C-alpha positions in Angstrom: -80.8 -205.5 111.0 -78.2 -207.8 112.6 -79.8 -210.9 111.0 -79.9 -209.3 107.6 -76.2 -208.3 107.8 -75.2 -211.9 108.9 -77.2 -213.4 106.1 -75.6 -211.2 103.4 -72.2 -211.7 104.9 -72.5 -215.5 105.0 -73.8 -215.6 101.4 -70.9 -213.5 100.2 -68.3 -215.6 102.1 -69.8 -218.8 100.8 -69.9 -217.8 97.2 -66.4 -216.3 97.1 -64.6 -218.5 99.6 -63.1 -215.4 101.2 -63.7 -213.8 104.6 -65.6 -210.5 104.5 -63.2 -207.7 105.6 -64.7 -204.5 104.1 -68.1 -203.0 103.5 -68.3 -200.3 100.9 -71.3 -198.0 100.6 -72.4 -194.4 100.2 -72.5 -192.1 103.2 -76.2 -192.6 103.7 -76.8 -191.7 107.4 -80.2 -193.4 107.7 -79.1 -196.8 106.2 -75.5 -196.8 107.4 -75.7 -194.9 110.7 -74.1 -195.5 114.0 -76.1 -198.7 114.8 -75.1 -200.3 111.5 -71.5 -199.3 111.9 -71.4 -200.8 115.4 -72.6 -204.1 113.9 -69.7 -204.0 111.5 -67.3 -203.4 114.4 -68.7 -206.4 116.2 -68.3 -208.5 113.1 -64.7 -207.1 112.5 -65.6 -205.6 109.2 -64.1 -202.3 108.1 -66.6 -199.7 106.8 -65.5 -197.8 103.7 -67.9 -195.0 102.9 -67.6 -193.3 99.5 -66.8 -189.6 99.4 -69.7 -187.2 99.3 -71.0 -186.3 95.8 -68.7 -188.8 94.1 -71.2 -191.1 92.5 -68.7 -192.1 89.8 -66.9 -194.1 92.6 -70.1 -196.1 93.1 -70.5 -197.2 89.5 -72.1 -200.6 90.0 -75.1 -199.2 91.9 -75.4 -196.2 89.6 -75.7 -198.6 86.6 -78.3 -200.7 88.5 -80.3 -197.6 89.3 -80.1 -196.6 85.6 -81.4 -200.0 84.5 -84.3 -199.9 87.0 -85.2 -196.4 85.8 -85.4 -197.5 82.2 -87.6 -200.5 83.1 -89.8 -198.3 85.2 -90.3 -195.8 82.4 -91.1 -198.7 80.0 -93.7 -200.0 82.4 -95.3 -196.6 82.8 -95.3 -196.1 79.1 -96.9 -199.5 78.4 -99.6 -198.8 81.1 -100.4 -195.6 79.2 -99.9 -193.6 82.4 -97.6 -191.1 80.7 -98.7 -189.2 77.6 
């Protein structure tokens, strides 16, 4: 997980020219649990979890999930798996 975090961090810093200071995510305990948050502390990145049940504050990912769902439904329909 440490290597993945560093890879994402370096890519974001390279593309923006800014230093990564915050990490925003939902309150997923399995993905963003204690171990992940410790990695953020080591890298001096502040973790900003979104409030529980406030999906509207995470609009970018909600939109991406919606697009993926539309594509998946289209694939299922074209494969004639759904009647």
